[in-house]
N, C-alpha and C positions, 0 to 999 in steps of 0.2 A: 443528951449523949450522942444521938444520931447526927445532929448538926455539927457537933464538935469533931466527930470522926470524918464526916463527909466534907467539912469546910476546906481543909488544906488540899484535898484531892481536887475538889471543884475549882479551887483557886489556881492549882497547877494546870488544870484543863483549860481554864479561861486564859491563862498566860500563854499556853501553847497555841491556842486558837488565835489569839491576838498576834503572836509572832508570825504565824502562817499567813494571816491577813496582811501584815506589814510586808512580808516577803512577796506576796502576790501583787501588791500595789507597787512595790519599788521597781520591778522590772519594766512595766509599761510606763511608769513615771520617768524613769531614766531615758527610755527610748523616745518618748515624746519630747523631752528636753533636747535630746540629740537631733531629732528631726527639726525642731525649731531653730537650733543653732545652725544647722546646715542650710536651712531655708534663708535665714538672715544673711549667711555668707553669700548665698547665690544672689539675693536681692542687692546686697552691697556691691557685689561684683558687677551686676547689671547696671547699677547706677554709675559706677566708675567707667564702664566699658565705652561710654559715649565720648570720653575725653582722653582716656589713657589706653595704651596698647597692652596686648596680651603679656608680653615679656615683663613689662614694668609691674603690672598688678600681681602676677604670680611670683615674680622674684621677691617682692616685698612680703608676700604671704609666707614663703619658705624662709625668708630672712628672720621672721618672727617665730615661726613654728620650730625651727631647728634649735635655736638657743633656748627657747622655752622648754623643749624636751630635755636638752642637755642639763639645764639648770635643775629641773625636777629630778633627773638621775643623780646629780651631784648632791642634792639635799636628801634624797631618798635612794640610797644605793640599791641597785637592782631594779629600779623603776622601769617598767616597760619590758622586762624580761631579758634574756640573753641576746647579745648582738651577733655572736657567731652563728653561722648557718652551714648546714650540710648540703644545701642546694643553691649555690651562688647563681647558677644560670637561671633557675626559676625565679629567684629573688630579683634578678636583673630584669627579666621579662615582666614580672609583676610591677616593678617600679616604672617601666616604660608604659605599660597600660594605664597606670595612674596618671602619667603625664598627658597621654592622649585624652583621657577622660577629663582631666582638669582643664586643659586648654580648649577642648571641644565644647564643654559646657559654657565656658566664658564667652567663646565666639558665638555659639548658638543662641544664647540669651540676648545677644545684641539685636537679634531679629525677632525673637519670640517672647510673648509673655511667659512668666514663670509657670503658670498653670498648664499651658500647652506643652512647654518643654518637659515638665514633670510627667505629663500623660505619656509622652513618647518614652520617657525613662522607665515607665512602668512595664514596658515590654522586656526589661532586663530578666525577670524570672523565666520568661519563655525562652529567651536566648540562652540563659544558663542551663535550662533543661535540655536544650538541643546539644549544647557543648558537653553536658554530662553524658549524653548518649554517644556522641561521636568521639570524644576524647577519653573520657573515663570509662567508657563501655558499660554504662549503667543502663539497666532495663527501664524503659519508659512505657507505661501502659498507653494503649491506643486512645483511650478517653482523654488522657492528658494532652496528647497532640491535638485532638479536636478542640479542646478548650483553649489551647495556644492559638489556633487559627481564629477562634472567636475573639481573643484578646487583640490580635493584630487588626481584625475587622473593626473593633471598637476604636482603635487609634485612627484608622482610615475614616471612620464615620465623623470623628472630631476634626480632622485636619483637611479632608478633601475640599470642603467649601472655601478654605482659605488659601489653597495653593495658587501661586501666581508665577511670576517670572523667576528666572534663576537668581536674580539679585534680591528677590523678595523673601516671603516666608518659606518657600521651597528650600532655599539654601540653609535656612535655620533648622528646618526639620531634618535635612540630610546630615548636617553637622551633629545635631543631637543624637541621631541614630548611630552615627559612627562612634560617638562618645559612649553611648549606651552599650554598643557591641564591645568596646574596650573594657567597660565595666564588667560585662558578663564574662569576658576572658579572665579578668582579674578575679572574679568570684570563683571560677573554675580552678585557677591557680591557688587561691586561698584554700580550697578543699584539698588540693594536693599537698599543701604545706601545713595541714592541720597539726602535724606533730611539732611544729615550731611555733609555739604559742607566744603571745606577748606582742607589744606594740613596737618594739625596737625596729624590727624589719619593716613595719608598716609606716613608720615615721622617719627614722634615721636615713635609710637608703633612698627612699623617694625624695626626701628633702635635699640630700646632697646632689642627687641627679637634677632636681628642680633648679638648684642654684647654678649648676654647671650649664644647664640647657637654656634657662631663661635669662641668665646674666648677660650673655652677649646680645641677646635679642633686645633686652632693656637698654643696653648701652647704645645700640644703633638707633633707637627711637624713643629716647627718654624725653618725657614732657615735664618740665618743671611745674610744680603745683603748690598750692597753699599748704601749710602744715597740717590743716585738718584733713585734706585728701590723703596726704602721706600716712597720717595716723589711721585713717580708715583702711588703707591697704595693709598696713601692719596688723590691724585688728582682725583682718581675715584669717591670719595665722592662728590667733587665739580662738576665734570662732570655730575654725576647723579642728583645732586641737581639743577644744572643749567638747565638740560634737563627738569626736572619737572616744574620749573618756566616758561620756554619757552612754554611748551605744555599747561600749565594752562592759560598763557596769550593768547595763540592762541584761546582757546575756549571761552575766554572773548570777543574776537574781531570778532569771526565768529562762525556760528553753525556747527554742525557735518557734515551736508550735504555739506557745502562749503569746509570743510577741508578734508573729506574722500579721494578724489582722490590724494591729496598731500601726503598722507601717503605712497603711493607706491614709493615715492622717496627713501625710506629706502633701497630698493633692489639695484638700481644703485649706491647709496652711498656705500653700503657694498661691491659691486663688485669693485668699484674704490679703496677702502681701501685694498682689497685683492691684487690688482695690485700694489699699492704703497708700501705696507709693505712686501709682500711675493712674488711679481712678478708672481702671479697666475691669468691667464686670464680665463674668463668664457668659458666653452665649449658649443657646440651647444645644448646639452641636457638641460643645465641650462637655456639658453636663451629661448628655446621653452617652457620648463616647466614654467618658470617665466611668459611668455606671457599668457599661458593658465590660470595660477592662478590669475593674475591680471584681465584678462577678466572675469573670473568666479566670482571674488569678486564684480566687478562692476555690472554685470548682476544680481547676487543674491541680492544685495542691491536694485537695481531697482525693482526687482520683489517684494521684501518686502515692498517697499514704495508704489507701485501701489495697494497693498492689504490693505493699511491703509485707514480708513474712511477719507473722505475729510475734516471733521471737526477736525481731530486729527492731531496735529503738528507732522511732521516726526521726528523721533529720530534715528539717524544713529548709526549703530554698526561700530566702527572704523575698517578700513581695514587693520589692522596690525600695528601697532604701532605706533599708532600714537603715536595713539597714541598711545608709546612709549610709551615696552615695552617694566617694566619694562620692548620699544622696547626691546629686548631680554636680556639684562643683568640682568634681574630681575628688570631691570630698570623700564617697563613698566611700561618708563620709562616710562611709562612709560609707578614702572611698566612703561609701555611704553607710555601711553598716559594720558592725563589729563581730558578728558571728564569724566572719571571715578574718577577722583581724581588722578588717574593713575600715579603712580610714582613708582620709584624703591623702 
């Protein structure tokens, strides 16, 4: 009798526990998929950058991304959320920052391995924190500033041994830093535009701007290539779009606090791609610097959370791409992450 009564209840408990476990796994799984797609997009762009110009590669990316988005919206009415905006100026500025981020990462990775570029990109949370204090007037605890300083020190630890002439790695680091700053501005704008959810403003307007901006650049320096290369450039649009969908899905299944640590997977993924495509193994400086940056990101976020009022729900600042940005291909992705809408 006891087992007959307890059986259905126990079964329901088991089903509920299983459902919670699935939800707990889905968020990180989607985020890791988004990180991988963004990294493949960056690797593909780096391979193409030796022969093709910025305008051509990015034009074809948006040539694929925009029709794919419109087709999805046609097949699934309302896909991506509303297109109308109450803040056209902020939307325009956000689209511009995405173009700077996308173009900068493309040019920066011409000079740098993916792993080193991603390490510089991991300063984005610190820059976002600074902008939150300066622009959004958010209180930032002193401990968080100290950890930010340590994070930048970790980047210097990794890149200082490699600095050379203006035409060498130094220019690559500077370009990536400018792109990362643009991404941080984008993150700040995303927080201002949180009331306008959906991907329409993150894909449609930047894609239209990308076509208008990179179209003339591509026409002036078009390089005819084999069909396979053209397909790879178009594929970047699908990779970026897929990364946006994955990161958006990740934040639907888990909050930023749960996902933030998984964002650091971008660094080992980029290192593995460096090894796979270019046979470049990380040196000791990169490994040590990466460890310092990751540790500083974690501790900075912990300090920020401890300073939050207990009644206020914590809201994480992604630790570098999640969400994906435009992981670095302007993706972030994106843009690099999607908590912000974040897409390339």
